[in-house]
N, C-alpha and C positions, 0 to 999 in steps of 0.2 A: 602687280598683284602678285609677284613671290614666285610666277614661274618663270623656268630659267629659259635659253632660248633653244634649247634642244627638246623640252617638254612640248613647248609649242609648235614645234616644226612636227615633230613627231603626233600631237594631235589634229594639227590643222592640215598639212602635206601630206599624211600618209593614210591616216584614217579618214580626215576629213573627205580626199578624192575619193577615196573607196566608196565612201559613203553616197558621194554627192552621183558618184558612174552607177550604184543601187539606185538611189532614187529616180537618176534618168530613166533605167531599166525600168523600175514598178510603173514609174508614169507615162510608160511607153504602152506597155502592157492594160493597163487600168483607160486610158483613152481609148484602144480599142474595145474593151468591154462594156466600158458605161457612158450614157450619154455625155459628149464634149464637156459640154458647160457645166455639169455635174462635177468631172473630172478638175474643168479648172477653178470652182468652186472650193473643191478641195484641196489641191494644189496653194491656192493665195492663202485659204486658213492657215493650213499649214506654215507657210514662209510667213505667215504676219505671228503666229502665236509662238514659233519658237525664236522668238526674239526677246521674249519674256524670259526665257532661259537664261538671255544673258545678264538680264535683272537681278536673276537671282544669284548666277556667278559672280557680279560684284558685292554681292555680303559674304560672300564664302572665297574672300581672295585666297591664292595659293591651292584650293581645294580642287585634286587632279580628277576624281570623280564626278564633281561639279564641270570643270570643264571639257571632259569628254563628252560627257553626256550631251550638252551645250553645241558639241563643235558635231558631234553625230546625228543628232537631230537636226541642226539647222544645216547641215548640208544634205541631208538625205529629202528633206521637204524642199530646200533648192533645187536640188537634181530633178526631182519629181515638179515639180513647178514648171522649172525651165523645157522640160521635155511635154507637156501638155499641154504648153505655151506654143511651143513648134509647132505641135498639131493644130491649134488654134488657129496660127498664122497660115499655116499651111492650106485650109480650108478656105479661108478667107481667098486666096487668090485666084485667079483664071487661068487656065492649064496655058492660055495663049499667051500669058505674059507674066508667068510664074514667076524669072528669075529678078525681073524689075519689080514686079509688086511685092514679092517676097521682101527684098533689100530695101526699100521705102519702110515697109511694116517694122523690119526688126531694127534699121535707122530708128524711127521712131521711137520705137519703145525703149530704146536705150537714153534716147535723148535727155529726159528729164533726171533718170539717175547720176547721169552722167555732170549735168550741171548742177545738178543739188548735191551729189556727194561731194563736193570739194569742200563746203560748207559745215561737213559732220568735223571735222578736229574743231573748228571755232565752237561749234554747239558742245561738243563733249567738255573744252577748255571752259566753257564760261556756265554751264549746267550742271554737268557730271556726266559718267556714265550711266546709271540708273534713269536719268531724265532721257537722255538717248535715246537708250532701246526701247524706252515706254513711247517716243514719239515715233521711232520706225513703226512700231506695232500700230498706233493709231493713225499713222499713214495707210494700213493697209485695210482699215474698213472701209473708207470710199472706193475703192476695189474690189470689195465684196458686194459693196450695193452695186456698182458697175456690171458687175457679172450677173448678178441676181435679175437686172432691165433687161441686158442682152437676151438673157435666157429666156425671159417672157416673151420678146418682142422679134428674136430672130432665129430663123432656123440653120445651124452649122453643122454640118459633117454627116458622114452614113447614116449614125445611131444615133442622130439627135432631132428628128420628126417625130414628136410625142404625138402626134395623132395619123402615124404612120403615112398612108400616100394622099390622106386627104389634105387642103389646103383651108380647111375650115375646122374649127371647133366643134362641140356637140351643139352647138344653138345654129349652126350654119352660117356664122359669120367671122371672116377673116382675122385672125388673131395674131398670125405670125407673118414676118417679113421673110422672105428667101435670099438669101446671099446669093449672089451671080444667077439671076431668074432667067434671064436670056440663054443661057447656056444649054437648055436643055428644052423639049419641046413633050416631054410629058408634065404628070401633076408631080414626080416626083421632087425632092428638093435638091439644089446641086451637091455633087459630091466632090470631096475634094480630089478625087482623079479626072474630072470633068473638065 
């Protein structure tokens, strides 16, 4: 695309890393301020949509502003989504088995991307970059649906119980399943610190 190795290194290894750190910090702050699943939805949506910026870049080869825009926003979104996802995985673990459970969850999280990532070069060679980045955007859509479904059925984290300390919705029927319900004797949802 007519970029020099120095231009790519400056964008990806300097600015991109700084933006990933900023996104991680922002994700950590918002995971504390927002309901965890809303932060997850925002992170997944941003990570998904920023792939479309690389489609735009393929139609503007050699454009440094387009490359920096894509790299900055993609790394910011990736850092944000990673921090929120770590908070999510941490909220799923039991205090008694945190290390084992977290290591299993994080390993399973990376399994599919590592397996499928090996085929990315073949997809690009056969279909081109615009199709590849549209494909990566489309892969994110089922993730958004899964986050929506989890949000509707499971309470996760300190700030995620939309009904307060009650286990039921306004009609008196239980509507959410609590993660690790055996960890507490109260009606409060289990917290990531338990």
